[in-house]
Structures are given as C-alpha cells and as structure tokens.
MARRO-282335 format. One line per field, with one value per residue (C-alpha): residue number from 0; residue in three letters; chain; y, z, x. Coordinates in nm, 3 decimals. Layout:
n: [NUM / ...]
res: [ALA / ...]
chain: [A / ...]
Y: [Y / ...]
Z: [Z / ...]
X: [X / ...]
***
This chain:
n: [0 / 1 / 2 / 3 / 4 / 5 / 6 / 7 / 8 / 9 / 10 / 11 / 12 / 13 / 14 / 15 / 16 / 17 / 18 / 19 / 20 / 21 / 22 / 23 / 24 / 25 / 26 / 27 / 28 / 29 / 30 / 31 / 32 / 33 / 34 / 35 / 36 / 37 / 38 / 39 / 40 / 41 / 42 / 43 / 44 / 45 / 46 / 47 / 48 / 49 / 50 / 51 / 52 / 53 / 54 / 55 / 56 / 57 / 58 / 59 / 60 / 61 / 62 / 63 / 64 / 65 / 66 / 67 / 68 / 69 / 70 / 71 / 72 / 73 / 74 / 75 / 76 / 77 / 78 / 79 / 80 / 81 / 82 / 83 / 84 / 85 / 86 / 87 / 88 / 89 / 90 / 91 / 92 / 93 / 94 / 95 / 96 / 97 / 98 / 99 / 100 / 101 / 102 / 103 / 104 / 105 / 106 / 107 / 108 / 109 / 110 / 111 / 112 / 113 / 114 / 115 / 116 / 117 / 118 / 119 / 120 / 121 / 122 / 123 / 124 / 125 / 126 / 127 / 128 / 129 / 130 / 131 / 132 / 133 / 134 / 135 / 136 / 137 / 138 / 139 / 140 / 141 / 142 / 143 / 144 / 145 / 146 / 147 / 148 / 149 / 150 / 151 / 152 / 153 / 154 / 155 / 156 / 157 / 158 / 159 / 160 / 161 / 162 / 163 / 164 / 165 / 166 / 167 / 168 / 169 / 170 / 171 / 172 / 173 / 174 / 175 / 176 / 177 / 178 / 179 / 180 / 181 / 182 / 183 / 184 / 185 / 186 / 187 / 188 / 189 / 190 / 191 / 192 / 193 / 194 / 195 / 196 / 197 / 198 / 199 / 200 / 201 / 202 / 203 / 204 / 205 / 206 / 207 / 208 / 209 / 210 / 211 / 212 / 213 / 214 / 215 / 216 / 217 / 218 / 219 / 220 / 221 / 222 / 223 / 224 / 225 / 226 / 227 / 228 / 229 / 230 / 231 / 232 / 233 / 234 / 235 / 236 / 237 / 238 / 239 / 240 / 241]
res: [MET / ALA / VAL / GLU / THR / LEU / GLY / SER / GLU / GLY / ARG / GLU / SER / ALA / SER / GLY / GLY / LEU / ALA / GLU / LEU / ILE / LEU / GLY / TRP / GLY / ALA / SER / LEU / VAL / GLY / PHE / ALA / ASP / LEU / ARG / GLY / ALA / ALA / PRO / PRO / ALA / PHE / SER / HIS / TRP / PRO / SER / ALA / VAL / SER / ILE / ALA / MET / GLU / LEU / ASP / SER / SER / ALA / LEU / ALA / GLY / VAL / ARG / ASP / GLY / PRO / THR / VAL / GLU / TYR / TYR / GLU / GLU / TYR / LYS / ARG / ALA / ASN / ARG / ALA / LEU / ASP / GLU / ILE / ALA / ALA / ARG / SER / ALA / ASP / HIS / ILE / ASN / SER / LEU / GLY / HIS / THR / ALA / GLU / VAL / PHE / PRO / ALA / THR / ILE / VAL / ASP / SER / SER / MET / GLY / SER / ASP / TYR / GLN / LYS / THR / LEU / SER / VAL / GLY / PHE / GLN / HIS / LYS / THR / ALA / ALA / THR / ARG / ALA / GLY / LEU / GLY / TRP / ILE / GLY / LYS / SER / ALA / LEU / LEU / VAL / THR / PRO / GLU / PHE / GLY / SER / ARG / VAL / ARG / LEU / VAL / THR / VAL / PHE / THR / ASP / MET / PRO / LEU / ASN / VAL / ALA / THR / PRO / ILE / THR / GLU / GLY / ARG / CYS / GLY / ASP / CYS / LYS / ALA / CYS / SER / ARG / ALA / CYS / PRO / ALA / GLY / ALA / ILE / LYS / GLY / ARG / GLU / TRP / ARG / VAL / GLY / LEU / PRO / ARG / ALA / GLU / LEU / VAL / ASP / VAL / ALA / ALA / CYS / ARG / ALA / LYS / MET / ARG / GLN / LEU / LEU / LEU / GLU / ARG / VAL / GLY / VAL / GLU / ASP / ALA / VAL / CYS / GLY / VAL / CYS / VAL / SER / VAL / CYS / PRO / VAL / GLY / MET / ASP]
chain: [A / A / A / A / A / A / A / A / A / A / A / A / A / A / A / A / A / A / A / A / A / A / A / A / A / A / A / A / A / A / A / A / A / A / A / A / A / A / A / A / A / A / A / A / A / A / A / A / A / A / A / A / A / A / A / A / A / A / A / A / A / A / A / A / A / A / A / A / A / A / A / A / A / A / A / A / A / A / A / A / A / A / A / A / A / A / A / A / A / A / A / A / A / A / A / A / A / A / A / A / A / A / A / A / A / A / A / A / A / A / A / A / A / A / A / A / A / A / A / A / A / A / A / A / A / A / A / A / A / A / A / A / A / A / A / A / A / A / A / A / A / A / A / A / A / A / A / A / A / A / A / A / A / A / A / A / A / A / A / A / A / A / A / A / A / A / A / A / A / A / A / A / A / A / A / A / A / A / A / A / A / A / A / A / A / A / A / A / A / A / A / A / A / A / A / A / A / A / A / A / A / A / A / A / A / A / A / A / A / A / A / A / A / A / A / A / A / A / A / A / A / A / A / A / A / A / A / A / A / A / A / A / A / A / A / A / A / A / A / A / A / A]
Y: [-2.868 / -3.056 / -3.070 / -3.194 / -3.196 / -3.118 / -3.124 / -2.780 / -2.805 / -2.958 / -2.608 / -2.355 / -2.510 / -2.480 / -2.141 / -2.021 / -2.159 / -2.019 / -1.652 / -1.647 / -1.734 / -1.444 / -1.196 / -1.253 / -1.208 / -0.849 / -0.833 / -0.617 / -0.784 / -1.122 / -1.295 / -1.569 / -1.554 / -1.798 / -1.688 / -1.949 / -1.712 / -1.358 / -1.388 / -1.280 / -1.612 / -1.595 / -1.664 / -1.865 / -2.206 / -2.088 / -2.130 / -1.935 / -1.633 / -1.514 / -1.164 / -1.021 / -0.638 / -0.403 / -0.057 / 0.240 / 0.425 / 0.701 / 0.986 / 0.887 / 1.051 / 1.308 / 1.547 / 1.440 / 1.611 / 1.847 / 1.611 / 1.326 / 1.356 / 1.190 / 0.999 / 0.915 / 0.772 / 0.572 / 0.396 / 0.328 / 0.132 / -0.016 / -0.159 / -0.330 / -0.503 / -0.635 / -0.746 / -0.943 / -1.106 / -1.193 / -1.366 / -1.542 / -1.682 / -1.746 / -1.968 / -2.152 / -2.290 / -2.367 / -2.493 / -2.728 / -2.817 / -3.029 / -2.768 / -2.525 / -2.122 / -1.836 / -1.479 / -1.165 / -0.898 / -0.605 / -0.364 / -0.414 / -0.192 / -0.008 / -0.128 / -0.477 / -0.453 / -0.394 / -0.241 / -0.353 / -0.170 / 0.115 / 0.099 / -0.001 / 0.148 / -0.155 / -0.509 / -0.842 / -0.891 / -0.667 / -0.726 / -0.550 / -0.804 / -1.092 / -0.846 / -0.755 / -1.164 / -1.247 / -0.942 / -0.738 / -0.402 / -0.241 / -0.047 / 0.312 / 0.616 / 0.670 / 0.306 / 0.179 / -0.098 / 0.062 / -0.174 / -0.084 / -0.108 / 0.144 / 0.295 / 0.319 / 0.346 / 0.015 / -0.206 / -0.509 / -0.866 / -1.169 / -1.540 / -1.733 / -2.094 / -2.462 / -2.475 / -2.568 / -2.213 / -2.123 / -1.826 / -1.549 / -1.408 / -1.148 / -0.794 / -0.635 / -0.276 / 0.029 / 0.159 / 0.517 / 0.659 / 1.021 / 1.107 / 1.284 / 1.347 / 1.190 / 1.337 / 1.682 / 1.655 / 1.430 / 1.722 / 1.606 / 1.615 / 1.230 / 1.108 / 1.136 / 1.063 / 0.744 / 0.453 / 0.124 / -0.216 / -0.527 / -0.512 / -0.109 / -0.048 / 0.119 / 0.441 / 0.499 / 0.551 / 0.746 / 0.873 / 0.700 / 0.862 / 1.216 / 1.038 / 0.853 / 1.219 / 1.400 / 1.151 / 1.123 / 1.524 / 1.600 / 1.317 / 1.431 / 1.795 / 1.715 / 1.409 / 1.406 / 1.076 / 0.974 / 0.696 / 0.703 / 0.773 / 1.019 / 0.956 / 1.242 / 1.050 / 0.778 / 1.038 / 1.220 / 0.910 / 0.965 / 0.559 / 0.405 / 0.734 / 0.745]
Z: [23.328 / 23.288 / 22.904 / 22.818 / 22.447 / 22.416 / 22.119 / 22.000 / 22.171 / 22.521 / 22.483 / 22.393 / 22.742 / 22.941 / 22.843 / 22.873 / 23.219 / 23.345 / 23.181 / 23.334 / 23.678 / 23.632 / 23.514 / 23.817 / 24.019 / 23.888 / 23.609 / 23.329 / 23.035 / 22.962 / 22.676 / 22.582 / 22.438 / 22.228 / 22.339 / 22.096 / 21.922 / 22.094 / 22.467 / 22.552 / 22.640 / 22.992 / 22.930 / 22.605 / 22.794 / 22.827 / 22.549 / 22.667 / 22.848 / 23.030 / 22.986 / 23.209 / 23.236 / 23.470 / 23.399 / 23.586 / 23.770 / 23.568 / 23.845 / 23.916 / 23.589 / 23.631 / 23.714 / 23.590 / 23.276 / 23.411 / 23.584 / 23.861 / 24.154 / 24.469 / 24.320 / 24.067 / 24.210 / 24.453 / 24.181 / 24.045 / 24.354 / 24.385 / 24.038 / 24.076 / 24.413 / 24.274 / 23.925 / 24.148 / 24.381 / 24.077 / 23.871 / 24.178 / 24.173 / 23.817 / 23.853 / 24.182 / 23.943 / 23.643 / 23.874 / 24.036 / 23.729 / 23.688 / 23.440 / 23.576 / 23.606 / 23.728 / 23.751 / 23.616 / 23.877 / 23.719 / 23.850 / 23.932 / 24.186 / 24.038 / 24.311 / 24.279 / 23.889 / 23.920 / 23.669 / 23.337 / 23.408 / 23.497 / 23.182 / 22.946 / 23.155 / 23.040 / 23.227 / 23.156 / 23.019 / 22.884 / 22.947 / 22.632 / 22.444 / 22.578 / 22.578 / 22.215 / 22.101 / 22.330 / 22.102 / 22.352 / 22.159 / 22.024 / 22.120 / 22.078 / 22.004 / 22.404 / 22.390 / 22.608 / 22.542 / 22.359 / 22.424 / 22.201 / 22.539 / 22.760 / 22.558 / 22.728 / 23.098 / 23.212 / 23.385 / 23.308 / 23.453 / 23.281 / 23.395 / 23.193 / 23.129 / 22.991 / 22.991 / 22.644 / 22.579 / 22.308 / 22.197 / 21.970 / 21.707 / 21.781 / 21.682 / 21.518 / 21.371 / 21.561 / 21.506 / 21.631 / 21.296 / 21.343 / 21.669 / 21.839 / 22.170 / 22.373 / 22.198 / 22.204 / 22.603 / 22.694 / 22.917 / 22.873 / 22.479 / 22.458 / 22.260 / 21.916 / 21.747 / 21.513 / 21.452 / 21.618 / 21.425 / 21.598 / 21.601 / 21.633 / 21.890 / 22.166 / 22.129 / 21.809 / 21.979 / 22.317 / 22.489 / 22.773 / 22.991 / 22.930 / 23.027 / 23.341 / 23.482 / 23.377 / 23.605 / 23.862 / 23.900 / 23.853 / 24.102 / 24.379 / 24.302 / 24.289 / 24.516 / 24.734 / 24.672 / 24.445 / 24.218 / 23.819 / 23.756 / 23.541 / 23.352 / 23.114 / 22.808 / 22.972 / 23.089 / 22.748 / 22.499 / 22.385 / 22.245 / 22.462 / 22.558 / 22.406]
X: [33.068 / 32.732 / 32.672 / 32.316 / 32.167 / 31.784 / 31.572 / 31.444 / 31.125 / 31.317 / 31.491 / 31.231 / 31.039 / 31.307 / 31.470 / 31.033 / 31.095 / 31.385 / 31.339 / 30.937 / 31.130 / 31.368 / 31.074 / 30.883 / 31.194 / 31.246 / 31.349 / 31.258 / 31.420 / 31.574 / 31.743 / 31.977 / 32.308 / 32.518 / 32.872 / 33.067 / 33.309 / 33.239 / 33.362 / 33.702 / 33.954 / 33.876 / 33.558 / 33.550 / 33.475 / 33.107 / 32.858 / 32.594 / 32.444 / 32.172 / 32.142 / 31.920 / 31.846 / 31.657 / 31.446 / 31.555 / 31.309 / 31.216 / 31.132 / 31.531 / 31.655 / 31.436 / 31.678 / 32.006 / 32.023 / 32.307 / 32.445 / 32.386 / 32.184 / 32.157 / 31.805 / 31.994 / 32.291 / 32.110 / 31.851 / 32.177 / 32.279 / 31.975 / 31.947 / 32.316 / 32.173 / 31.895 / 32.026 / 32.309 / 32.051 / 31.844 / 32.123 / 32.211 / 31.940 / 31.929 / 32.248 / 32.115 / 31.833 / 32.020 / 32.295 / 32.007 / 31.905 / 32.234 / 32.396 / 32.653 / 32.646 / 32.838 / 32.750 / 32.945 / 32.838 / 32.612 / 32.937 / 33.302 / 33.458 / 33.729 / 33.983 / 33.935 / 34.099 / 34.396 / 34.629 / 34.522 / 34.194 / 34.345 / 34.501 / 34.223 / 33.915 / 33.731 / 33.635 / 33.722 / 33.351 / 33.102 / 32.746 / 32.657 / 32.804 / 32.555 / 32.297 / 32.337 / 32.356 / 32.061 / 31.868 / 31.785 / 31.906 / 32.196 / 32.506 / 32.418 / 32.629 / 32.659 / 32.873 / 32.578 / 32.280 / 32.024 / 31.674 / 31.375 / 31.157 / 31.326 / 31.617 / 31.969 / 31.786 / 31.873 / 32.122 / 32.241 / 32.415 / 32.539 / 32.525 / 32.729 / 32.604 / 32.632 / 32.266 / 32.121 / 31.904 / 31.690 / 31.948 / 31.824 / 31.986 / 32.244 / 32.190 / 32.517 / 32.466 / 32.324 / 31.974 / 31.990 / 32.029 / 32.044 / 31.979 / 32.252 / 32.082 / 32.336 / 32.587 / 32.483 / 32.378 / 32.748 / 32.920 / 33.267 / 33.194 / 33.299 / 33.062 / 33.154 / 32.834 / 32.901 / 32.639 / 32.792 / 32.839 / 33.015 / 33.346 / 33.403 / 33.650 / 33.516 / 33.765 / 33.579 / 33.256 / 33.356 / 33.642 / 33.658 / 33.909 / 33.721 / 33.408 / 33.559 / 33.684 / 33.415 / 33.190 / 33.392 / 33.387 / 32.998 / 32.975 / 33.207 / 33.066 / 32.678 / 32.662 / 32.955 / 33.103 / 33.387 / 33.274 / 33.209 / 32.864 / 32.710 / 32.371 / 32.345 / 32.344 / 32.116 / 31.825 / 31.813 / 31.811 / 31.483 / 31.425 / 31.125 / 31.042 / 30.676]
***
C-alpha cells in the first residue's frame, strides 16, 4: 500500500481536485473520512475513505408515503449503479496517482452475504460510518444517514484509500431533535424514535428484522419484486425540504 506524506496545502489541493472530479461525474456530495480506529477489523488497514452521496430524484419519491413504488425501486437501482460507476472512476484516478483504493459497492446482494449476514442483517462495512466521519451528515432516528442538504434522500458508496486526504471533523451525534416523522410513518413500527450518538447499537434505533420483513412484503405486494426496499422513512424526512 503506497504511503505518501503531504503538507496541509498539498493534501488540500489533492482533496479539492478529487472532490471536483467526483462531483463532475454526477455525485451530489463528497467528503473525506479518517477511518483510523473506526473501521471494523477487516477494513482497519485502510486509513481513509472517500464517502460519496447521490440525491434520489424527488419525483420518484412522490408516491412512496404508503409504501414502495415501481418508480422508487427503479430510482433506487439507478442511483446504486451510478454510484458504483463513480466510485470505480474515483478508485482508478486514485490508483493513477500512485496510491491504492478499493470500492465498497453501494449495495450488496443478500444472496452473496452468507450465514453471518442472515443472522445480523449487517454487511461488513457501513457506508454511514464513512459518511458521518466525512462530515456529510448524521444518523437519523431511522438509522439512515441524514444530510443537511437532502435529508435521508440519498444513496451512498465508499472508496477506501491510503491517499493523504484533507479529512473532515466527524459528526458524532444526531440532529433530529424532536422530529419523529420517520417513526410515525414506518409501516413496520420498527423505528423507536431515539436520537443517535456514536457507539449506540443499531438495535436501539430500529428493529431491523421487523423493518426488513415489512420491506420485503411491501415490495412484493406493490412492485412484484422480492427485495428489501421500502422508502417510506426516506420520503417523509423533512430535512432539506425547504
């Protein structure tokens, strides 16, 4: 793994150039995270990460308050594909500069995850970890990332790297306040309405098993697809709606 020491000006210039490229490729937000001490053991050799967010098309969310729609499901898949393409270009660019980078995809297919995933319903790395440490937003009561610009109406992808980056100050606590829009709207009753802080177990925020079961049921009933996608809590988040 390549290691290079840059002064603060060099890091700022390199980071600014990378961010400009990523935004030019279609991302809505990009930030740089210091992962040291924050990544699970399997990813602890990566010192930094590029967190990339893409806003979901608001028109695709218009009919989602009662459950997923074909339009939302297609938009969900489109954003994931676009993010994976942007992440691959980002990794290629970083590698071309003599550093090392690896993409963690926007979404992971359940069938590829094995027995550990079936027990925990959790992938090896959470994009939200990189995003909060990159200063893009906080974890909402829905256990989704909430950004000031777009609320939770984003999808995420992560690029691990050893490139020296101008990393952000991590966000370590929720900023939802008294809002419980997602909790009230959740068709599974899975969102407990608790404010997030770093280190709080996910189970304190959301009953993931109940959420996933309801998502699969609703998507099959409303869209005819067997997958775990809902979007109700995403569509009702008021942050960034002004």
